[in-house]
C-alpha positions as a Markdown table, in Angstrom:
| # | Residue | x | y | z |
|---|---|---|---|---|
| 1 | Unk | 127.6 | 109.5 | 132.1 |
| 2 | Unk | 127.0 | 112.5 | 129.9 |
| 3 | Unk | 128.1 | 115.8 | 131.4 |
| 4 | Unk | 125.3 | 118.2 | 132.1 |
| 5 | Unk | 122.5 | 115.8 | 131.4 |
| 6 | Unk | 120.3 | 114.9 | 134.4 |
| 7 | Unk | 117.3 | 112.7 | 134.8 |
| 8 | Unk | 115.2 | 115.7 | 135.7 |
| 9 | Unk | 116.1 | 117.4 | 132.4 |
| 10 | Unk | 115.3 | 114.3 | 130.5 |
| 11 | Unk | 111.9 | 114.0 | 132.2 |
| 12 | Unk | 111.0 | 117.6 | 131.6 |
| 13 | Unk | 112.0 | 117.3 | 127.9 |
| 14 | Unk | 110.4 | 114.0 | 127.1 |
| 15 | Unk | 108.1 | 112.5 | 129.7 |
| 16 | Unk | 104.6 | 112.0 | 128.3 |
| 17 | Unk | 102.3 | 109.1 | 128.4 |
| 18 | Unk | 102.5 | 106.4 | 125.7 |
| 19 | Unk | 99.8 | 104.0 | 124.9 |
| 20 | Unk | 100.7 | 100.4 | 125.7 |
| 21 | Unk | 101.1 | 97.8 | 123.0 |
| 22 | Unk | 98.9 | 94.9 | 123.8 |
| 23 | Unk | 99.2 | 92.7 | 120.8 |
| 24 | Unk | 98.1 | 89.2 | 121.7 |
| 25 | Unk | 100.3 | 86.2 | 121.3 |
| 26 | Unk | 99.1 | 83.1 | 119.5 |
| 27 | Unk | 97.3 | 80.2 | 121.1 |
| 28 | Unk | 98.9 | 79.4 | 124.5 |
| 29 | Unk | 101.1 | 76.3 | 124.6 |
| 30 | Unk | 102.8 | 74.8 | 127.7 |
| 31 | Unk | 106.4 | 75.8 | 128.4 |
| 32 | Unk | 107.2 | 72.1 | 128.8 |
| 33 | Unk | 106.0 | 71.4 | 125.2 |
| 34 | Unk | 108.1 | 74.4 | 124.0 |
| 35 | Unk | 111.1 | 73.1 | 125.8 |
| 36 | Unk | 110.8 | 69.7 | 124.1 |
| 37 | Unk | 110.5 | 71.3 | 120.7 |
| 38 | Unk | 113.3 | 73.9 | 121.2 |
| 39 | Unk | 116.2 | 73.9 | 118.7 |
| 40 | Unk | 119.3 | 72.1 | 119.9 |
| 41 | Unk | 121.7 | 74.5 | 118.3 |
| 42 | Unk | 123.3 | 76.1 | 121.3 |
| 43 | Unk | 125.9 | 74.6 | 123.6 |
| 44 | Unk | 124.8 | 76.0 | 126.9 |
| 45 | Unk | 127.0 | 76.0 | 130.0 |
| 46 | Unk | 126.3 | 72.7 | 131.7 |
| 47 | Unk | 125.6 | 74.2 | 135.1 |
| 48 | Unk | 123.4 | 76.8 | 133.6 |
| 49 | Unk | 121.3 | 74.2 | 131.8 |
| 50 | Unk | 120.8 | 72.4 | 135.1 |
| 51 | Unk | 119.6 | 75.6 | 136.7 |
| 52 | Unk | 117.2 | 76.3 | 133.8 |
| 53 | Unk | 115.8 | 72.8 | 133.7 |
| 54 | Unk | 115.1 | 73.0 | 137.4 |
| 55 | Unk | 112.9 | 76.1 | 136.8 |
| 56 | Unk | 111.0 | 75.1 | 133.7 |
| 57 | Unk | 108.4 | 73.0 | 135.5 |
| 58 | Unk | 107.3 | 76.1 | 137.5 |
| 59 | Unk | 106.6 | 78.4 | 134.5 |
| 60 | Unk | 102.9 | 77.8 | 134.4 |
| 61 | Unk | 102.6 | 78.7 | 138.1 |
| 62 | Unk | 103.6 | 82.4 | 137.5 |
| 63 | Unk | 100.9 | 84.9 | 138.6 |
| 64 | Unk | 98.5 | 85.8 | 135.9 |
| 65 | Unk | 99.3 | 89.5 | 136.0 |
| 66 | Unk | 103.0 | 88.8 | 135.5 |
| 67 | Unk | 102.1 | 86.5 | 132.5 |
| 68 | Unk | 100.1 | 89.3 | 130.9 |
| 69 | Unk | 103.1 | 91.6 | 131.0 |
| 70 | Unk | 105.5 | 89.0 | 129.7 |
| 71 | Unk | 103.0 | 88.0 | 127.0 |
| 72 | Unk | 103.2 | 91.6 | 125.7 |
| 73 | Unk | 106.9 | 91.4 | 125.4 |
| 74 | Unk | 106.7 | 88.0 | 123.8 |
| 75 | Unk | 104.3 | 89.4 | 121.2 |
| 76 | Unk | 106.8 | 92.2 | 120.4 |
| 77 | Unk | 109.6 | 89.7 | 120.0 |
| 78 | Unk | 107.5 | 87.4 | 117.8 |
| 79 | Unk | 106.4 | 90.3 | 115.6 |
| 80 | Unk | 109.9 | 91.6 | 115.0 |
| 81 | Unk | 111.2 | 88.1 | 114.2 |
| 82 | Unk | 108.3 | 87.4 | 111.8 |
| 83 | Unk | 109.5 | 90.4 | 109.7 |
| 84 | Unk | 113.2 | 89.6 | 110.0 |
| 85 | Unk | 114.0 | 92.4 | 112.4 |
| 86 | Unk | 116.0 | 92.1 | 115.6 |
| 87 | Unk | 114.0 | 92.1 | 118.8 |
| 88 | Unk | 115.8 | 94.4 | 121.3 |
| 89 | Unk | 115.1 | 94.4 | 125.0 |
| 90 | Unk | 116.6 | 96.9 | 127.4 |
| 91 | Unk | 116.3 | 96.2 | 131.1 |
| 92 | Unk | 116.3 | 99.4 | 133.2 |
| 93 | Unk | 116.7 | 100.1 | 136.9 |
| 94 | Unk | 118.1 | 103.1 | 138.8 |
| 95 | Unk | 121.7 | 102.1 | 139.3 |
| 96 | Unk | 122.2 | 99.3 | 136.7 |
| 97 | Unk | 123.9 | 97.2 | 139.4 |
| 98 | Unk | 121.7 | 94.2 | 140.2 |
| 99 | Unk | 118.2 | 93.5 | 138.8 |
| 100 | Unk | 118.7 | 95.1 | 135.3 |
| 101 | Unk | 121.8 | 93.0 | 134.8 |
| 102 | Unk | 120.0 | 89.9 | 135.9 |
| 103 | Unk | 117.2 | 90.6 | 133.4 |
| 104 | Unk | 119.6 | 91.2 | 130.5 |
| 105 | Unk | 121.7 | 88.0 | 131.2 |
| 106 | Unk | 118.8 | 85.7 | 131.9 |
| 107 | Unk | 116.8 | 87.0 | 128.9 |
| 108 | Unk | 119.8 | 86.1 | 126.6 |
| 109 | Unk | 120.2 | 82.7 | 128.2 |
| 110 | Unk | 116.5 | 82.0 | 128.0 |
| 111 | Unk | 116.3 | 82.9 | 124.3 |
| 112 | Unk | 119.3 | 80.6 | 123.6 |
| 113 | Unk | 117.8 | 77.8 | 125.6 |
| 114 | Unk | 114.6 | 77.9 | 123.6 |
| 115 | Unk | 116.4 | 78.4 | 120.3 |
| 116 | Unk | 114.9 | 81.9 | 119.7 |
| 117 | Unk | 117.2 | 83.8 | 117.4 |
| 118 | Unk | 117.2 | 87.4 | 116.5 |
| 119 | Unk | 117.1 | 88.7 | 120.1 |
| 120 | Unk | 119.5 | 91.4 | 121.5 |
| 121 | Unk | 119.5 | 92.2 | 125.2 |
| 122 | Unk | 120.8 | 95.3 | 126.9 |
| 123 | Unk | 120.7 | 97.0 | 130.4 |
| 124 | Unk | 121.1 | 100.4 | 131.8 |
| 125 | Unk | 120.2 | 102.7 | 134.7 |
| 126 | Unk | 119.1 | 106.3 | 135.3 |
| 127 | Unk | 122.6 | 106.6 | 136.6 |
| 128 | Unk | 125.8 | 104.5 | 136.3 |
| 129 | Unk | 127.4 | 102.9 | 139.4 |
| 130 | Unk | 128.9 | 99.4 | 139.2 |
| 131 | Unk | 127.8 | 95.8 | 138.6 |
| 132 | Unk | 127.4 | 94.6 | 142.1 |
| 133 | Unk | 129.8 | 91.7 | 143.1 |
| 134 | Unk | 127.0 | 90.0 | 145.0 |
| 135 | Unk | 124.9 | 89.8 | 141.9 |
| 136 | Unk | 127.9 | 88.5 | 140.0 |
| 137 | Unk | 128.3 | 85.8 | 142.5 |
| 138 | Unk | 124.7 | 84.8 | 142.1 |
| 139 | Unk | 124.9 | 84.4 | 138.3 |
| 140 | Unk | 128.1 | 82.4 | 138.8 |
| 141 | Unk | 126.3 | 80.1 | 141.2 |
| 142 | Unk | 123.5 | 79.7 | 138.5 |
| 143 | Unk | 126.1 | 78.6 | 135.9 |
| 144 | Unk | 127.1 | 81.7 | 134.1 |
| 145 | Unk | 130.9 | 82.0 | 133.5 |
| 146 | Unk | 132.3 | 85.4 | 134.4 |
| 147 | Unk | 135.8 | 86.4 | 133.1 |
| 148 | Unk | 138.3 | 88.4 | 135.1 |
| 149 | Unk | 137.1 | 92.0 | 135.0 |
| 150 | Unk | 138.8 | 94.8 | 133.1 |
| 151 | Unk | 138.3 | 98.6 | 133.0 |
| 152 | Unk | 138.1 | 101.1 | 135.8 |
| 153 | Unk | 138.2 | 99.9 | 139.4 |
| 154 | Unk | 135.0 | 101.9 | 140.3 |
| 155 | Unk | 133.0 | 100.3 | 137.4 |
| 156 | Unk | 134.7 | 97.1 | 136.2 |
| 157 | Unk | 133.8 | 95.5 | 132.9 |
| 158 | Unk | 132.9 | 91.8 | 132.9 |
| 159 | Unk | 132.5 | 89.4 | 130.1 |
| 160 | Unk | 129.7 | 87.0 | 131.0 |
| 161 | Unk | 129.2 | 83.7 | 129.1 |
| 162 | Unk | 126.1 | 81.6 | 129.0 |
| 163 | Unk | 127.0 | 79.3 | 126.1 |
| 164 | Unk | 130.2 | 77.9 | 124.5 |
| 165 | Unk | 129.1 | 79.0 | 121.0 |
| 166 | Unk | 127.7 | 82.4 | 121.8 |
| 167 | Unk | 129.7 | 85.7 | 122.2 |
| 168 | Unk | 130.2 | 86.9 | 125.8 |
| 169 | Unk | 128.0 | 89.7 | 127.0 |
| 170 | Unk | 130.0 | 92.7 | 128.1 |
| 171 | Unk | 128.5 | 93.7 | 131.5 |
| 172 | Unk | 129.1 | 97.0 | 133.3 |
| 173 | Unk | 127.0 | 99.7 | 134.8 |
| 174 | Unk | 125.8 | 102.4 | 132.4 |
| 175 | Unk | 122.9 | 104.7 | 131.8 |
| 176 | Unk | 120.1 | 103.3 | 129.7 |
| 177 | Unk | 120.9 | 105.9 | 126.9 |
| 178 | Unk | 124.5 | 104.8 | 126.8 |
| 179 | Unk | 125.9 | 104.9 | 123.2 |
| 180 | Unk | 126.1 | 101.1 | 123.0 |
| 181 | Unk | 122.4 | 100.7 | 123.8 |
| 182 | Unk | 119.6 | 100.9 | 121.2 |
| 183 | Unk | 118.1 | 104.4 | 120.6 |
| 184 | Unk | 114.8 | 103.3 | 118.9 |
| 185 | Unk | 112.5 | 100.3 | 118.4 |
| 186 | Unk | 113.2 | 98.4 | 121.6 |
| 187 | Unk | 111.3 | 97.2 | 124.6 |
| 188 | Unk | 112.1 | 99.1 | 127.8 |
| 189 | Unk | 111.6 | 96.6 | 130.7 |
| 190 | Unk | 111.5 | 98.6 | 134.0 |
| 191 | Unk | 112.9 | 96.2 | 136.7 |
| 192 | Unk | 112.5 | 98.5 | 139.7 |
| 193 | Unk | 109.7 | 100.7 | 141.0 |
| 194 | Unk | 111.9 | 103.8 | 141.3 |
| 195 | Unk | 112.9 | 103.7 | 137.6 |
| 196 | Unk | 109.3 | 102.9 | 136.7 |
| 197 | Unk | 108.0 | 106.0 | 138.5 |
| 198 | Unk | 110.8 | 108.3 | 137.5 |
| 199 | Unk | 110.8 | 107.4 | 133.8 |
| 200 | Unk | 107.2 | 107.4 | 132.6 |
| 201 | Unk | 108.6 | 107.6 | 129.1 |
| 202 | Unk | 111.8 | 106.0 | 127.8 |
| 203 | Unk | 112.7 | 107.9 | 124.6 |
| 204 | Unk | 112.8 | 105.6 | 121.5 |
| 205 | Unk | 111.1 | 102.7 | 123.2 |
| 206 | Unk | 108.5 | 101.0 | 121.0 |
| 207 | Unk | 107.0 | 99.3 | 124.1 |
| 208 | Unk | 107.5 | 100.1 | 127.8 |
| 209 | Unk | 106.5 | 97.5 | 130.5 |
| 210 | Unk | 106.9 | 97.3 | 134.3 |
| 211 | Unk | 108.4 | 94.2 | 135.8 |
| 212 | Unk | 109.5 | 95.4 | 139.2 |
| 213 | Unk | 111.5 | 93.1 | 141.4 |
| 214 | Unk | 112.3 | 93.4 | 145.1 |
| 215 | Unk | 115.9 | 94.7 | 145.5 |
| 216 | Unk | 118.2 | 91.9 | 147.0 |
| 217 | Unk | 120.3 | 94.8 | 148.3 |
| 218 | Unk | 118.1 | 94.7 | 151.4 |
| 219 | Unk | 119.9 | 91.6 | 152.5 |
| 220 | Unk | 123.5 | 92.9 | 152.0 |
| 221 | Unk | 125.7 | 92.0 | 154.9 |
| 222 | Unk | 123.3 | 89.6 | 156.5 |
| 223 | Unk | 123.3 | 85.8 | 156.8 |
| 224 | Unk | 120.5 | 85.7 | 154.2 |
| 225 | Unk | 122.5 | 87.7 | 151.6 |
| 226 | Unk | 123.4 | 84.8 | 149.2 |
| 227 | Unk | 119.9 | 83.2 | 149.5 |
| 228 | Unk | 118.2 | 86.5 | 148.7 |
| 229 | Unk | 120.3 | 87.1 | 145.6 |
| 230 | Unk | 119.7 | 83.6 | 144.4 |
| 231 | Unk | 116.0 | 84.0 | 145.0 |
| 232 | Unk | 115.9 | 87.1 | 142.9 |
| 233 | Unk | 118.0 | 85.5 | 140.2 |
| 234 | Unk | 115.7 | 82.5 | 140.0 |
| 235 | Unk | 112.6 | 84.7 | 139.9 |
| 236 | Unk | 113.9 | 86.8 | 137.0 |
| 237 | Unk | 115.2 | 83.6 | 135.3 |
| 238 | Unk | 111.7 | 82.0 | 135.6 |
| 239 | Unk | 110.0 | 85.0 | 134.0 |
| 240 | Unk | 112.5 | 85.2 | 131.2 |
| 241 | Unk | 112.1 | 81.5 | 130.5 |
| 242 | Unk | 108.3 | 81.9 | 130.4 |
| 243 | Unk | 108.6 | 84.8 | 128.0 |
| 244 | Unk | 110.8 | 82.9 | 125.5 |
| 245 | Unk | 108.9 | 79.7 | 125.9 |
| 246 | Unk | 105.9 | 81.7 | 124.6 |
| 247 | Unk | 108.0 | 83.1 | 121.7 |
| 248 | Unk | 109.2 | 79.6 | 120.8 |
| 249 | Unk | 105.6 | 78.2 | 120.8 |
| 250 | Unk | 104.3 | 81.1 | 118.7 |
| 251 | Unk | 106.9 | 81.6 | 116.0 |
| 252 | Unk | 109.4 | 79.7 | 113.9 |
| 253 | Unk | 113.2 | 80.4 | 113.7 |
| 254 | Unk | 114.2 | 83.0 | 111.1 |
| 255 | Unk | 114.8 | 81.5 | 107.7 |
| 256 | Unk | 118.5 | 80.9 | 107.0 |
| 257 | Unk | 119.4 | 81.4 | 110.7 |
């Protein structure tokens, strides 16, 4: 975390309204059709593929208002890919401990599942804490492979794998403006209402959208803990799969990729 820099100072310096980007995606195609046509170029973790394919039939049942937001992100991804530019998505919550990590990891896995190249996923918070072990357990149950952590005890660094032929994602808690995160031309995906309210503008974002999810933390230490984390993981996975099914249906792989 950068010394002397607070969220309040950031807001005073740069919080203004920004017009939304509402570019429409192309003619709607069913997620199932996109799945059948996806490129078989990635060797996904077997358990993760099973988890994904159990969710694909439910993509069309997502609420219309959620689809509208996801379609805006899909349009951004498709536009960047059509011009040979990387499509960068940064998932933001307050503590970068649960929902924002789930968003980043499931977006990467969904893009790979649908053969959508040229996508980079990131996460961050308005403060840094630690990647919560309950969220880590949930992604492991879904089929992600998590290596033994390294780094500081109060904020371990995990290498998370979703495919055998893709590099691991280094996951740890950080601010959204961490040096390793993009500084311009990215989508800021707000995954909790607190960050959505406190950061009306994310500096450098080409598009900012709100996709708030209920915090599974409410079930910590209860008999429903694992079920609540799995529920939130599946919800986020379903929405990321919908998003990239739309991209796969609307655009072709980058030439030479």
